[in-house]
PDBQT receptor file of N, H, CA, C and O in Angstrom, charges set to zero:
ATOM      1  N   MET A   1     -25.610  25.402 -10.012  1.00  0.00    +0.000 N 
ATOM      2  CA  MET A   1     -26.091  24.062 -11.012  1.00  0.00    +0.000 C 
ATOM      3  C   MET A   1     -25.899  22.845 -10.335  1.00  0.00    +0.000 C 
ATOM      4  O   MET A   1     -26.732  21.945 -10.448  1.00  0.00    +0.000 OA
ATOM      5  N   GLY A   2     -24.629  22.689  -9.464  1.00  0.00    +0.000 N 
ATOM      6  H   GLY A   2     -23.953  23.421  -9.372  1.00  0.00    +0.000 HD
ATOM      7  CA  GLY A   2     -24.375  21.546  -8.581  1.00  0.00    +0.000 C 
ATOM      8  C   GLY A   2     -25.054  21.228  -7.505  1.00  0.00    +0.000 C 
ATOM      9  O   GLY A   2     -25.043  20.137  -6.935  1.00  0.00    +0.000 OA
ATOM     10  N   LYS A   3     -25.776  22.380  -7.158  1.00  0.00    +0.000 N 
ATOM     11  H   LYS A   3     -25.785  23.266  -7.621  1.00  0.00    +0.000 HD
ATOM     12  CA  LYS A   3     -26.599  22.288  -5.836  1.00  0.00    +0.000 C 
ATOM     13  C   LYS A   3     -27.762  21.599  -6.089  1.00  0.00    +0.000 C 
ATOM     14  O   LYS A   3     -28.183  20.878  -5.184  1.00  0.00    +0.000 OA
ATOM     15  N   ILE A   4     -28.695  21.698  -7.666  1.00  0.00    +0.000 N 
ATOM     16  H   ILE A   4     -28.353  22.283  -8.401  1.00  0.00    +0.000 HD
ATOM     17  CA  ILE A   4     -29.670  21.034  -8.001  1.00  0.00    +0.000 C 
ATOM     18  C   ILE A   4     -29.672  19.654  -8.021  1.00  0.00    +0.000 C 
ATOM     19  O   ILE A   4     -30.594  18.955  -7.600  1.00  0.00    +0.000 OA
ATOM     20  N   TYR A   5     -28.401  19.170  -8.623  1.00  0.00    +0.000 N 
ATOM     21  H   TYR A   5     -27.653  19.738  -8.965  1.00  0.00    +0.000 HD
ATOM     22  CA  TYR A   5     -28.106  17.655  -8.519  1.00  0.00    +0.000 C 
ATOM     23  C   TYR A   5     -28.255  17.314  -7.199  1.00  0.00    +0.000 C 
ATOM     24  O   TYR A   5     -28.970  16.398  -6.795  1.00  0.00    +0.000 OA
ATOM     25  N   PHE A   6     -27.370  18.277  -6.306  1.00  0.00    +0.000 N 
ATOM     26  H   PHE A   6     -26.788  19.022  -6.634  1.00  0.00    +0.000 HD
ATOM     27  CA  PHE A   6     -27.237  17.618  -5.048  1.00  0.00    +0.000 C 
ATOM     28  C   PHE A   6     -28.729  17.359  -4.337  1.00  0.00    +0.000 C 
ATOM     29  O   PHE A   6     -28.865  16.293  -3.736  1.00  0.00    +0.000 OA
ATOM     30  N   LYS A   7     -29.453  17.961  -4.367  1.00  0.00    +0.000 N 
ATOM     31  H   LYS A   7     -29.342  18.827  -4.855  1.00  0.00    +0.000 HD
ATOM     32  CA  LYS A   7     -30.686  18.041  -3.883  1.00  0.00    +0.000 C 
ATOM     33  C   LYS A   7     -31.508  17.020  -4.285  1.00  0.00    +0.000 C 
ATOM     34  O   LYS A   7     -32.061  16.351  -3.413  1.00  0.00    +0.000 OA
ATOM     35  N   TRP A   8     -31.721  16.738  -5.629  1.00  0.00    +0.000 N 
ATOM     36  H   TRP A   8     -31.272  17.282  -6.338  1.00  0.00    +0.000 HD
ATOM     37  CA  TRP A   8     -32.041  15.514  -6.343  1.00  0.00    +0.000 C 
ATOM     38  C   TRP A   8     -31.670  14.278  -5.924  1.00  0.00    +0.000 C 
ATOM     39  O   TRP A   8     -32.468  13.341  -5.914  1.00  0.00    +0.000 OA
ATOM     40  N   GLY A   9     -30.519  14.177  -5.569  1.00  0.00    +0.000 N 
ATOM     41  H   GLY A   9     -29.870  14.938  -5.577  1.00  0.00    +0.000 HD
ATOM     42  CA  GLY A   9     -29.547  12.800  -5.235  1.00  0.00    +0.000 C 
ATOM     43  C   GLY A   9     -29.773  12.768  -3.928  1.00  0.00    +0.000 C 
ATOM     44  O   GLY A   9     -30.021  11.662  -3.447  1.00  0.00    +0.000 OA
ATOM     45  N   LEU A  10     -29.749  13.909  -3.062  1.00  0.00    +0.000 N 
ATOM     46  H   LEU A  10     -29.548  14.808  -3.452  1.00  0.00    +0.000 HD
ATOM     47  CA  LEU A  10     -30.682  13.343  -1.472  1.00  0.00    +0.000 C 
ATOM     48  C   LEU A  10     -31.728  13.239  -1.760  1.00  0.00    +0.000 C 
ATOM     49  O   LEU A  10     -32.142  12.148  -1.368  1.00  0.00    +0.000 OA
ATOM     50  N   ALA A  11     -32.462  13.794  -2.265  1.00  0.00    +0.000 N 
ATOM     51  H   ALA A  11     -32.125  14.680  -2.583  1.00  0.00    +0.000 HD
ATOM     52  CA  ALA A  11     -34.074  13.119  -2.578  1.00  0.00    +0.000 C 
ATOM     53  C   ALA A  11     -34.201  11.776  -2.554  1.00  0.00    +0.000 C 
ATOM     54  O   ALA A  11     -34.743  11.082  -1.693  1.00  0.00    +0.000 OA
ATOM     55  N   ALA A  12     -33.476  11.340  -3.911  1.00  0.00    +0.000 N 
ATOM     56  H   ALA A  12     -33.035  11.904  -4.610  1.00  0.00    +0.000 HD
ATOM     57  CA  ALA A  12     -33.579   9.932  -4.105  1.00  0.00    +0.000 C 
ATOM     58  C   ALA A  12     -32.880   8.776  -3.660  1.00  0.00    +0.000 C 
ATOM     59  O   ALA A  12     -33.050   7.611  -4.019  1.00  0.00    +0.000 OA
ATOM     60  N   VAL A  13     -31.872   9.353  -2.629  1.00  0.00    +0.000 N 
ATOM     61  H   VAL A  13     -31.735  10.300  -2.337  1.00  0.00    +0.000 HD
ATOM     62  CA  VAL A  13     -31.218   8.517  -1.459  1.00  0.00    +0.000 C 
ATOM     63  C   VAL A  13     -32.406   8.532  -0.417  1.00  0.00    +0.000 C 
ATOM     64  O   VAL A  13     -32.647   7.388  -0.033  1.00  0.00    +0.000 OA
ATOM     65  N   ILE A  14     -33.211   9.484   0.147  1.00  0.00    +0.000 N 
ATOM     66  H   ILE A  14     -33.015  10.414  -0.166  1.00  0.00    +0.000 HD
ATOM     67  CA  ILE A  14     -34.163   9.206   0.778  1.00  0.00    +0.000 C 
ATOM     68  C   ILE A  14     -35.183   8.353   0.370  1.00  0.00    +0.000 C 
ATOM     69  O   ILE A  14     -35.851   7.733   1.198  1.00  0.00    +0.000 OA
ATOM     70  N   ILE A  15     -35.315   8.288  -0.498  1.00  0.00    +0.000 N 
ATOM     71  H   ILE A  15     -34.773   8.792  -1.170  1.00  0.00    +0.000 HD
ATOM     72  CA  ILE A  15     -36.768   7.601  -1.014  1.00  0.00    +0.000 C 
ATOM     73  C   ILE A  15     -36.121   6.022  -1.393  1.00  0.00    +0.000 C 
ATOM     74  O   ILE A  15     -36.808   5.001  -1.447  1.00  0.00    +0.000 OA
ATOM     75  N   ALA A  16     -35.131   6.070  -1.555  1.00  0.00    +0.000 N 
ATOM     76  H   ALA A  16     -34.573   6.899  -1.510  1.00  0.00    +0.000 HD
ATOM     77  CA  ALA A  16     -34.706   4.516  -1.575  1.00  0.00    +0.000 C 
ATOM     78  C   ALA A  16     -34.594   4.005  -0.110  1.00  0.00    +0.000 C 
ATOM     79  O   ALA A  16     -35.081   2.909   0.166  1.00  0.00    +0.000 OA
ATOM     80  N   GLN A  17     -34.022   4.694   0.762  1.00  0.00    +0.000 N 
ATOM     81  H   GLN A  17     -33.626   5.584   0.538  1.00  0.00    +0.000 HD
ATOM     82  CA  GLN A  17     -34.040   4.180   2.307  1.00  0.00    +0.000 C 
ATOM     83  C   GLN A  17     -35.576   3.937   2.808  1.00  0.00    +0.000 C 
ATOM     84  O   GLN A  17     -36.020   2.887   3.272  1.00  0.00    +0.000 OA
ATOM     85  N   ILE A  18     -36.201   5.029   2.624  1.00  0.00    +0.000 N 
ATOM     86  H   ILE A  18     -35.840   5.882   2.247  1.00  0.00    +0.000 HD
ATOM     87  CA  ILE A  18     -37.610   4.623   3.198  1.00  0.00    +0.000 C 
ATOM     88  C   ILE A  18     -38.189   3.269   2.617  1.00  0.00    +0.000 C 
ATOM     89  O   ILE A  18     -38.787   2.417   3.275  1.00  0.00    +0.000 OA
ATOM     90  N   ILE A  19     -37.845   3.217   0.995  1.00  0.00    +0.000 N 
ATOM     91  H   ILE A  19     -37.359   3.908   0.461  1.00  0.00    +0.000 HD
ATOM     92  CA  ILE A  19     -38.604   2.040   0.549  1.00  0.00    +0.000 C 
ATOM     93  C   ILE A  19     -37.961   0.627   1.087  1.00  0.00    +0.000 C 
ATOM     94  O   ILE A  19     -38.630  -0.358   1.402  1.00  0.00    +0.000 OA
ATOM     95  N   SER A  20     -36.329   0.740   1.134  1.00  0.00    +0.000 N 
ATOM     96  H   SER A  20     -35.786   1.540   0.878  1.00  0.00    +0.000 HD
ATOM     97  CA  SER A  20     -35.863  -0.480   1.763  1.00  0.00    +0.000 C 
ATOM     98  C   SER A  20     -36.253  -0.626   3.263  1.00  0.00    +0.000 C 
ATOM     99  O   SER A  20     -36.369  -1.789   3.651  1.00  0.00    +0.000 OA
ATOM    100  N   ILE A  21     -36.447   0.248   4.062  1.00  0.00    +0.000 N 
ATOM    101  H   ILE A  21     -36.352   1.193   3.747  1.00  0.00    +0.000 HD
ATOM    102  CA  ILE A  21     -36.920   0.211   5.467  1.00  0.00    +0.000 C 
ATOM    103  C   ILE A  21     -38.134  -0.782   5.325  1.00  0.00    +0.000 C 
ATOM    104  O   ILE A  21     -38.181  -1.900   5.839  1.00  0.00    +0.000 OA
ATOM    105  N   PHE A  22     -39.200  -0.147   4.476  1.00  0.00    +0.000 N 
ATOM    106  H   PHE A  22     -39.163   0.761   4.058  1.00  0.00    +0.000 HD
ATOM    107  CA  PHE A  22     -40.668  -0.832   4.526  1.00  0.00    +0.000 C 
ATOM    108  C   PHE A  22     -40.474  -2.187   4.255  1.00  0.00    +0.000 C 
ATOM    109  O   PHE A  22     -41.090  -3.076   4.842  1.00  0.00    +0.000 OA
ATOM    110  N   TYR A  23     -39.292  -2.456   3.024  1.00  0.00    +0.000 N 
ATOM    111  H   TYR A  23     -38.792  -1.734   2.546  1.00  0.00    +0.000 HD
ATOM    112  CA  TYR A  23     -39.185  -3.580   2.426  1.00  0.00    +0.000 C 
ATOM    113  C   TYR A  23     -38.456  -4.854   3.776  1.00  0.00    +0.000 C 
ATOM    114  O   TYR A  23     -38.788  -6.032   3.908  1.00  0.00    +0.000 OA
ATOM    115  N   LEU A  24     -37.807  -4.366   4.288  1.00  0.00    +0.000 N 
ATOM    116  H   LEU A  24     -37.537  -3.409   4.182  1.00  0.00    +0.000 HD
ATOM    117  CA  LEU A  24     -37.111  -5.004   5.406  1.00  0.00    +0.000 C 
ATOM    118  C   LEU A  24     -38.054  -5.269   6.989  1.00  0.00    +0.000 C 
ATOM    119  O   LEU A  24     -37.911  -6.166   7.820  1.00  0.00    +0.000 OA
ATOM    120  N   MET A  25     -38.938  -4.202   6.972  1.00  0.00    +0.000 N 
ATOM    121  H   MET A  25     -39.053  -3.474   6.297  1.00  0.00    +0.000 HD
ATOM    122  CA  MET A  25     -39.721  -4.557   7.838  1.00  0.00    +0.000 C 
ATOM    123  C   MET A  25     -41.234  -5.762   7.380  1.00  0.00    +0.000 C 
ATOM    124  O   MET A  25     -41.917  -6.485   8.106  1.00  0.00    +0.000 OA
ATOM    125  N   ASN A  26     -41.262  -5.576   6.285  1.00  0.00    +0.000 N 
ATOM    126  H   ASN A  26     -40.707  -4.989   5.696  1.00  0.00    +0.000 HD
ATOM    127  CA  ASN A  26     -41.827  -6.625   5.722  1.00  0.00    +0.000 C 
ATOM    128  C   ASN A  26     -41.393  -7.944   5.805  1.00  0.00    +0.000 C 
ATOM    129  O   ASN A  26     -42.138  -8.849   6.180  1.00  0.00    +0.000 OA
ATOM    130  N   VAL A  27     -40.275  -8.103   5.490  1.00  0.00    +0.000 N 
ATOM    131  H   VAL A  27     -39.670  -7.367   5.185  1.00  0.00    +0.000 HD
ATOM    132  CA  VAL A  27     -39.302  -9.983   5.636  1.00  0.00    +0.000 C 
ATOM    133  C   VAL A  27     -39.173  -9.760   7.107  1.00  0.00    +0.000 C 
ATOM    134  O   VAL A  27     -39.212 -10.820   7.732  1.00  0.00    +0.000 OA
ATOM    135  N   TYR A  28     -39.042  -8.766   7.790  1.00  0.00    +0.000 N 
ATOM    136  H   TYR A  28     -39.010  -7.906   7.282  1.00  0.00    +0.000 HD
ATOM    137  CA  TYR A  28     -38.691  -9.152   9.433  1.00  0.00    +0.000 C 
ATOM    138  C   TYR A  28     -39.943  -9.622  10.100  1.00  0.00    +0.000 C 
ATOM    139  O   TYR A  28     -39.910 -10.528  10.933  1.00  0.00    +0.000 OA
ATOM    140  N   ASP A  29     -41.060  -9.012   9.742  1.00  0.00    +0.000 N 
ATOM    141  H   ASP A  29     -41.087  -8.275   9.066  1.00  0.00    +0.000 HD
ATOM    142  CA  ASP A  29     -42.498  -9.540  10.224  1.00  0.00    +0.000 C 
ATOM    143  C   ASP A  29     -43.161 -10.854   9.535  1.00  0.00    +0.000 C 
ATOM    144  O   ASP A  29     -43.946 -11.519  10.210  1.00  0.00    +0.000 OA
ATOM    145  N   LYS A  30     -42.919 -11.162   8.465  1.00  0.00    +0.000 N 
ATOM    146  H   LYS A  30     -42.282 -10.621   7.916  1.00  0.00    +0.000 HD
ATOM    147  CA  LYS A  30     -42.928 -12.619   7.794  1.00  0.00    +0.000 C 
ATOM    148  C   LYS A  30     -42.016 -13.531   8.838  1.00  0.00    +0.000 C 
ATOM    149  O   LYS A  30     -42.386 -14.515   9.478  1.00  0.00    +0.000 OA
ATOM    150  N   PHE A  31     -40.800 -12.943   8.813  1.00  0.00    +0.000 N 
ATOM    151  H   PHE A  31     -40.500 -12.143   8.293  1.00  0.00    +0.000 HD
ATOM    152  CA  PHE A  31     -39.880 -14.240   9.727  1.00  0.00    +0.000 C 
ATOM    153  C   PHE A  31     -40.214 -14.161  11.200  1.00  0.00    +0.000 C 
ATOM    154  O   PHE A  31     -39.924 -15.183  11.821  1.00  0.00    +0.000 OA
ATOM    155  N   VAL A  32     -40.769 -13.156  11.918  1.00  0.00    +0.000 N 
ATOM    156  H   VAL A  32     -41.004 -12.325  11.413  1.00  0.00    +0.000 HD
ATOM    157  CA  VAL A  32     -41.220 -13.253  13.621  1.00  0.00    +0.000 C 
ATOM    158  C   VAL A  32     -42.402 -14.054  13.635  1.00  0.00    +0.000 C 
ATOM    159  O   VAL A  32     -42.480 -14.851  14.569  1.00  0.00    +0.000 OA
ATOM    160  N   SER A  33     -43.451 -14.021  12.713  1.00  0.00    +0.000 N 
ATOM    161  H   SER A  33     -43.387 -13.373  11.954  1.00  0.00    +0.000 HD
ATOM    162  CA  SER A  33     -44.158 -14.598  12.608  1.00  0.00    +0.000 C 
ATOM    163  C   SER A  33     -44.404 -15.879  12.630  1.00  0.00    +0.000 C 
ATOM    164  O   SER A  33     -45.342 -16.443  13.194  1.00  0.00    +0.000 OA
ATOM    165  N   ASN A  34     -43.249 -16.507  11.787  1.00  0.00    +0.000 N 
ATOM    166  H   ASN A  34     -42.487 -16.049  11.329  1.00  0.00    +0.000 HD
ATOM    167  CA  ASN A  34     -43.184 -17.819  11.231  1.00  0.00    +0.000 C 
ATOM    168  C   ASN A  34     -41.963 -18.387  11.255  1.00  0.00    +0.000 C 
ATOM    169  O   ASN A  34     -41.859 -19.030  10.210  1.00  0.00    +0.000 OA
ATOM    170  N   PRO A  35     -41.020 -18.481  11.878  1.00  0.00    +0.000 N 
ATOM    171  CA  PRO A  35     -39.434 -18.372  11.420  1.00  0.00    +0.000 C 
ATOM    172  C   PRO A  35     -39.473 -19.751  10.933  1.00  0.00    +0.000 C 
ATOM    173  O   PRO A  35     -38.657 -19.821  10.015  1.00  0.00    +0.000 OA
ATOM    174  N   ASP A  36     -40.118 -21.033  11.146  1.00  0.00    +0.000 N 
ATOM    175  H   ASP A  36     -40.781 -20.977  11.892  1.00  0.00    +0.000 HD
ATOM    176  CA  ASP A  36     -39.649 -22.182  10.627  1.00  0.00    +0.000 C 
ATOM    177  C   ASP A  36     -40.094 -22.001   8.954  1.00  0.00    +0.000 C 
ATOM    178  O   ASP A  36     -39.343 -22.096   7.983  1.00  0.00    +0.000 OA
ATOM    179  N   ASN A  37     -41.253 -21.773   8.963  1.00  0.00    +0.000 N 
ATOM    180  H   ASN A  37     -41.864 -21.696   9.752  1.00  0.00    +0.000 HD
ATOM    181  CA  ASN A  37     -41.558 -21.669   7.527  1.00  0.00    +0.000 C 
ATOM    182  C   ASN A  37     -40.828 -20.653   6.648  1.00  0.00    +0.000 C 
ATOM    183  O   ASN A  37     -40.820 -20.786   5.425  1.00  0.00    +0.000 OA
ATOM    184  N   TYR A  38     -40.295 -19.772   7.185  1.00  0.00    +0.000 N 
ATOM    185  H   TYR A  38     -40.301 -19.664   8.179  1.00  0.00    +0.000 HD
ATOM    186  CA  TYR A  38     -39.879 -18.592   6.347  1.00  0.00    +0.000 C 
ATOM    187  C   TYR A  38     -38.524 -19.011   5.639  1.00  0.00    +0.000 C 
ATOM    188  O   TYR A  38     -38.196 -18.339   4.661  1.00  0.00    +0.000 OA
ATOM    189  N   TYR A  39     -37.669 -20.099   6.055  1.00  0.00    +0.000 N 
ATOM    190  H   TYR A  39     -37.935 -20.645   6.850  1.00  0.00    +0.000 HD
ATOM    191  CA  TYR A  39     -36.865 -20.337   4.950  1.00  0.00    +0.000 C 
ATOM    192  C   TYR A  39     -37.087 -21.297   4.216  1.00  0.00    +0.000 C 
ATOM    193  O   TYR A  39     -36.400 -21.407   3.200  1.00  0.00    +0.000 OA
ATOM    194  N   LYS A  40     -38.331 -22.484   4.574  1.00  0.00    +0.000 N 
ATOM    195  H   LYS A  40     -38.889 -22.395   5.399  1.00  0.00    +0.000 HD
ATOM    196  CA  LYS A  40     -39.094 -23.363   3.375  1.00  0.00    +0.000 C 
ATOM    197  C   LYS A  40     -39.451 -22.123   2.215  1.00  0.00    +0.000 C 
ATOM    198  O   LYS A  40     -38.996 -22.091   1.072  1.00  0.00    +0.000 OA
ATOM    199  N   ASN A  41     -40.185 -21.337   2.695  1.00  0.00    +0.000 N 
ATOM    200  H   ASN A  41     -40.554 -21.362   3.624  1.00  0.00    +0.000 HD
ATOM    201  CA  ASN A  41     -40.874 -20.521   1.754  1.00  0.00    +0.000 C 
ATOM    202  C   ASN A  41     -39.483 -20.008   0.732  1.00  0.00    +0.000 C 
ATOM    203  O   ASN A  41     -39.382 -20.558  -0.364  1.00  0.00    +0.000 OA
ATOM    204  N   ILE A  42     -38.814 -19.329   0.991  1.00  0.00    +0.000 N 
ATOM    205  H   ILE A  42     -38.897 -18.882   1.882  1.00  0.00    +0.000 HD
ATOM    206  CA  ILE A  42     -37.739 -18.715   0.413  1.00  0.00    +0.000 C 
ATOM    207  C   ILE A  42     -36.973 -20.181  -0.605  1.00  0.00    +0.000 C 
ATOM    208  O   ILE A  42     -36.954 -20.207  -1.836  1.00  0.00    +0.000 OA
ATOM    209  N   LEU A  43     -36.574 -20.954   0.042  1.00  0.00    +0.000 N 
ATOM    210  H   LEU A  43     -36.589 -20.933   1.042  1.00  0.00    +0.000 HD
ATOM    211  CA  LEU A  43     -36.221 -22.375  -1.062  1.00  0.00    +0.000 C 
ATOM    212  C   LEU A  43     -37.366 -22.563  -1.754  1.00  0.00    +0.000 C 
ATOM    213  O   LEU A  43     -37.034 -22.793  -2.917  1.00  0.00    +0.000 OA
ATOM    214  N   ALA A  44     -38.701 -22.588  -1.628  1.00  0.00    +0.000 N 
ATOM    215  H   ALA A  44     -38.971 -22.401  -0.683  1.00  0.00    +0.000 HD
ATOM    216  CA  ALA A  44     -39.626 -23.084  -2.302  1.00  0.00    +0.000 C 
ATOM    217  C   ALA A  44     -39.727 -21.882  -3.211  1.00  0.00    +0.000 C 
ATOM    218  O   ALA A  44     -40.109 -22.304  -4.303  1.00  0.00    +0.000 OA
ATOM    219  N   SER A  45     -39.511 -20.224  -3.260  1.00  0.00    +0.000 N 
ATOM    220  H   SER A  45     -39.201 -19.881  -2.373  1.00  0.00    +0.000 HD
ATOM    221  CA  SER A  45     -39.948 -19.679  -4.033  1.00  0.00    +0.000 C 
ATOM    222  C   SER A  45     -38.589 -19.622  -5.106  1.00  0.00    +0.000 C 
ATOM    223  O   SER A  45     -38.753 -19.475  -6.317  1.00  0.00    +0.000 OA
ATOM    224  N   LYS A  46     -37.393 -19.744  -4.549  1.00  0.00    +0.000 N 
ATOM    225  H   LYS A  46     -37.260 -19.864  -3.565  1.00  0.00    +0.000 HD
ATOM    226  CA  LYS A  46     -36.248 -19.871  -5.476  1.00  0.00    +0.000 C 
ATOM    227  C   LYS A  46     -36.679 -21.157  -6.689  1.00  0.00    +0.000 C 
ATOM    228  O   LYS A  46     -36.634 -20.922  -7.897  1.00  0.00    +0.000 OA
ATOM    229  N   ASP A  47     -37.031 -22.322  -6.201  1.00  0.00    +0.000 N 
ATOM    230  H   ASP A  47     -37.068 -22.513  -5.220  1.00  0.00    +0.000 HD
ATOM    231  CA  ASP A  47     -37.032 -23.336  -7.023  1.00  0.00    +0.000 C 
ATOM    232  C   ASP A  47     -38.371 -23.249  -8.030  1.00  0.00    +0.000 C 
ATOM    233  O   ASP A  47     -38.568 -24.042  -8.950  1.00  0.00    +0.000 OA
ATOM    234  N   ASN A  48     -39.325 -22.042  -7.652  1.00  0.00    +0.000 N 
ATOM    235  H   ASN A  48     -39.166 -21.397  -6.904  1.00  0.00    +0.000 HD
ATOM    236  CA  ASN A  48     -40.587 -22.114  -8.444  1.00  0.00    +0.000 C 
ATOM    237  C   ASN A  48     -39.860 -21.232  -9.629  1.00  0.00    +0.000 C 
ATOM    238  O   ASN A  48     -40.280 -21.409 -10.773  1.00  0.00    +0.000 OA
ATOM    239  N   GLN A  49     -38.926 -20.411  -9.443  1.00  0.00    +0.000 N 
ATOM    240  H   GLN A  49     -38.586 -20.267  -8.514  1.00  0.00    +0.000 HD
ATOM    241  CA  GLN A  49     -38.751 -19.151 -10.357  1.00  0.00    +0.000 C 
ATOM    242  C   GLN A  49     -37.808 -20.272 -11.531  1.00  0.00    +0.000 C 
ATOM    243  O   GLN A  49     -37.346 -19.819 -12.579  1.00  0.00    +0.000 OA
TER     244      GLN A  49
């Protein structure tokens, strides 16, 4: 019974890591393409929320 939960937990962790890697690659790509405007965009998006 414990092995089933372990397998699903492991699958959930792997999926979460893949999603976080894609998210970080997206953020890194935006930062590398235009580092000066990156911080301005973050500040502007926080002000707009």
